[in-house]
N, C-alpha and C positions, 0 to 999 in steps of 0.2 A: 504493500500500500504506500502511496505517496503521501507522506505526512504533511499536514498543513504548517508544521513548524519549520519545514525546510523548503526553500524555494530555489529555483534554478538561477545560478549567478549570471548565466548568459540568457538574456531574454530573446524570445522569438520575435523577430521583426517581420511584420506582415507587409508593410509598405513604407517607403521612404522617398522623399524628393528634397528639393532645396528648402522647402517651407514647412512640411509636416512629416510626422513619422507615427506609425501605428504599430503596436505590439499585441501579442496574444498573451494577456496577463494570466499567470498561473493562479489557481484557486489558493486562497490563504495569504496572498501578498497585498499589503496595503499600497494604495496609490502614493501616499506621502505620509510624513510624520503626523501623528495625531495624539492629542493628550488623552484620548479615550482608549488608546491601545499602547500602553507603555511597555508591553511585553515584546513588541515587534523590534527586530534588529535590522531588517532589510525592507526597502521600499522601492516601488517601481520607478519613481522619479529619480532617485539617486543611482539605482542600478543602471538605468538607461543612460543617464548623463555620463556615468563613468565608462559605460560600454562603448559609446560612440564619441566621447570626448567633446560634447557640445552641450550648451544649456538648452533645456527643454521645459515647457510649461504644459501641464495637463489641460486639455480643452473641456473635458467632462470627467465624471467620476464613475467608478464601479465599486460596489461593496467589497470589503476584504475577501469574503467567501465566494464572490462571483468571479468566474474566469471569463476570458475572452477579449474582444477588441477594446483597446484603450488608445485614444488618440491624443497626440501631443503636437504642439507648435514650437517652431524655433524662434519666431518673432512675435512681439507683443500685438502688433496690429492684426496678424493672422489669427492669433489666439482669440482676440476680441471678435473678429468677424465670424469665426467658427462657433464661438459661444452664442453669438446672436442667432445663428442658424438653429442651434439646439433649442434655445429659448423660444424661438418662433415656430417650432415644430416643422422645420424644413429638412431635418435629418431623419431618414428612415432607419429605425433601430429594430432589429429582430433578435430574439433570445430563444434558446432551447431550454426546457425545464422538464424534469421528471416529477410527476404529481402522484399523490396518494389517490387511489380510486380510479374509476373509469370516467373520465371527464366527457362533457358533451362534444359533439363533432366540431362545433364552433360556438363562440359566445363573445359578446361585448360586455365589458365590466365598466360601468359608469358609476363610480363610487368615490366621493370626495374623501380626502385624507387630511388629517390634522398635522401641522408642523409641531416642532417641539414647544413652541411658544403658544400653541393652541389655535393658531390661525388655520382656518379651513381652506383647502385648495381643491379645485376640481382635479380629477384624475381619471384618465380613460385608457383602458387596455382592451385590445381584441386578441383572440387566440383561435387557433385551429388545432385539433388533435391529430397528430401524425400517426401514432401507434398506440396500441393497448396491449396489455398482457395480463394473464392470470396465472400465478404461480401456485403449485400444489404444496404450499407451505402455510400451515394454519397461523392466523394472527388474531389474538383475542378470542372473541366468540365466533369468528369467521373461519370456515374450513380452508379457505384459500386467501391469497394476497393479490390485490389488484393495483395496477399502476398504469399511468399514461405518460406518453411523451407528447409535449405540445410545443408549438411555435407561437410565441407571444410577440405582439407588436404594440408597445406603449406609445401613445401619441403625446403624452405629457411625461415629465421627468421628475416625479416626486421621490423623495427619499424612501427607499424600500418599497417602491410602488408595486412591483410584481409580487414580492413576498406577501405584502398586505392584501393585495387583490385576490390572489389565489387562496389565501387563508379565509378571506371574506366569503368566498363561494364554496368553502369546505372541501377544496382540493389543494391542500398545502403542498409546498415544494419540499421534497425529501432533503433532509439535512439542514433545513432552516430551524435553528434552535430558538430564535426569538419569536417568530410568528408561526412556526410550523407545528407539527405533531410530535411531541417529545417521545411518545410511545413508539412511533414509527422510526424516529431517529435512533432510539435505543435498539430497536429491532434490527436496523441496518448495521449498527455497530456490532451487535452480538452475532448476527447471521453471516455478515460478509466483511467485517472489520472495515466498514466504510463510514467516514465522518464528514466527507466533503459535501457542501451544499450543491445540489445538482441543478445549477442555473448557469448558463453559458451565453455570453454576448456573442452571437454568431455572425451578425451582418450589420454593416453600416453603409448607407448610401447618402451622399451629399455633394454639393457643388464646391469645387475647389475655389477658395476665396481669392486666389491670385491668378490662376490660369483660366478659370471658368469651366474647366473640364468636369464631367460627371464622374465621380469616384465611387466605385463599388468595392467594398472590402469584405472578406470572409475570413473566419478563423476556425481552425480545427478544434475539436473537443479535446479536453485534457485526458490524461491517462485514467483517472478514476471514473470519469464520465463514460469513456469507452469500455471500461471494465464492467460497469453496470449495464451497458448495452448487451454484453455477453450474458450476464445474469438474466436479463429480461428476454433473451433470445430475439433481439431486434437486429 
């Protein structure tokens, strides 16, 4: 198992030009230093800066436990222009997630979320179910265990939006300790020695702020995500 306490020192670079660079962030790696995670010793920002020998600034954020596409800019004006695209909903973001239960074929989740200061913000996520499985392993009062693979497209970018939205419709993301199902998380730990949150930022589409080109980026799933695909026979 790939421990979340250990990260790859050489980050996988998905795309790079004179203005922007995108990496495939490993699960368990913080984007940058944070007072709420004093245990962390490595950060994507510093690792990437040291790896390429250039200053970089993150354009957006991914949770520590979320893996996948993370975009950085080399120049301040490019950073600001890309952040504006994210804020205005002009960036297409897609995620893969493994959920508890057999989720609907497709669904729109229009459910406002509260910020830490209590401010309510609108939040919208749509998803389609790609695969389902039913394992012959008893769980609780059920004789089998059911799971789904979904592709989620959030059109807003609220903190923990996907985690909260899937918990809200009672199909929590496997491995999400804060908003998910602790019994399922314990089950995955005991059954498969798996503690990674199965949420992966798989795709980004946006307009290049300097060249005007249409950029489409994809990132491969991490090792633990692929291992769970084998478990699920996907």
